[in-house]
C-alpha positions in Angstrom: 108.3 95.7 70.2 107.9 92.6 67.6 105.4 90.2 67.5 106.8 87.0 66.5 103.5 84.1 66.3 104.1 80.6 67.0 102.3 77.8 65.1 102.1 74.1 66.7 101.2 72.0 63.2 100.1 68.7 62.5 102.4 69.0 59.8 104.9 71.1 59.6 106.6 70.2 55.9 103.1 70.9 54.9 102.9 74.2 57.1 106.5 75.7 55.6 105.5 74.5 51.9 101.9 76.6 52.4 103.7 79.8 54.1 106.8 80.0 51.3 104.8 79.2 48.3 101.6 81.1 49.2 102.9 84.2 51.3 106.0 84.5 50.5 107.8 83.7 53.8 111.4 82.4 53.5 113.0 79.9 56.2 116.1 81.8 59.0 118.5 79.3 59.8 117.7 76.2 59.7 114.9 74.0 59.4 113.9 71.3 61.2 110.5 69.0 61.6 109.9 70.2 65.4 111.2 74.1 65.1 111.1 76.4 61.9 111.6 80.1 61.4 110.0 81.7 58.8 110.2 85.6 57.9 108.4 88.0 55.8 109.4 91.4 56.0 109.1 92.5 59.5 106.3 89.4 59.9 108.3 86.3 61.5 106.0 83.1 61.9 107.6 80.2 63.9 106.1 76.8 62.9 106.1 74.1 65.8 104.9 70.4 65.7 102.0 69.7 67.7 104.1 66.8 68.4 106.3 68.4 70.5 103.8 70.0 72.8 103.5 67.8 76.4 100.1 66.5 77.2 99.1 68.8 79.4 100.3 71.5 77.7 98.0 74.8 77.8 98.1 74.9 73.3 97.7 70.8 73.1 94.5 70.4 70.6 92.3 67.6 71.3 91.8 65.2 67.9 89.1 67.1 66.3 89.9 70.4 67.4 90.7 73.7 64.7 93.1 75.1 65.1 93.6 79.2 66.1 89.4 79.4 66.4 88.9 83.1 67.3 92.4 84.7 66.1 92.8 86.3 62.6 96.2 86.1 61.8 96.5 89.8 59.2 99.7 90.5 57.1 99.8 94.0 55.3 102.1 94.1 52.4 102.9 96.9 50.4 101.4 95.0 47.2 98.5 93.3 47.4 98.3 92.9 43.5 101.5 90.7 43.8 100.5 88.7 46.7 97.4 88.0 45.2 99.3 86.3 42.6 101.5 84.7 44.5 98.8 83.0 46.4 97.0 82.8 43.0 99.7 80.9 42.0 100.0 78.4 44.5 97.1 77.0 43.9 95.9 77.1 47.3 91.8 78.2 47.6 91.7 81.6 48.6 89.0 84.3 48.3 88.7 87.1 45.8 90.8 90.0 46.8 87.9 92.8 47.8 88.0 96.3 47.9 87.2 97.1 52.1 84.6 100.1 52.5 86.8 101.4 55.5 89.3 101.4 52.2 92.2 98.5 52.5 92.1 95.3 50.0 92.7 92.3 51.3 91.9 88.6 50.4 91.7 86.0 52.9 93.1 82.3 53.3 93.0 79.1 55.6 96.4 77.4 56.4 96.6 73.9 56.5 95.8 73.6 59.8 92.8 75.7 59.8 94.6 78.7 60.6 92.8 82.0 59.5 94.6 84.4 57.4 94.0 88.1 56.2 96.6 89.4 53.6 95.5 93.5 53.2 97.6 96.4 51.8 99.0 98.9 54.1 97.6 102.3 52.7 93.8 103.2 51.2 93.8 104.1 47.5 
């Protein structure tokens, strides 16, 4: 089984820039304003335009609603220090890199549409 996330966003080009620069994803196939697949290792994220959703679609948000409320997207990486450096250099606001009591190190950030992400190490130190 493989997990693929599909995120519905307000401005796909802004989201594509974020996932590429801050998290090292690369476009798979061709990019479009309606749907673009991104990959980083085994992680797949599709960026979709919210405007493509029908008015009665269950994922259609009302004005002022926050995307992804109640969901944490967790990305596990081999080199947390490198991932943190890349995210930091992107200029995007991120948390500090923290050693957690359960043994993993991580940092957190929120994408342009409000989706909450935690980038964590695969292994304890």
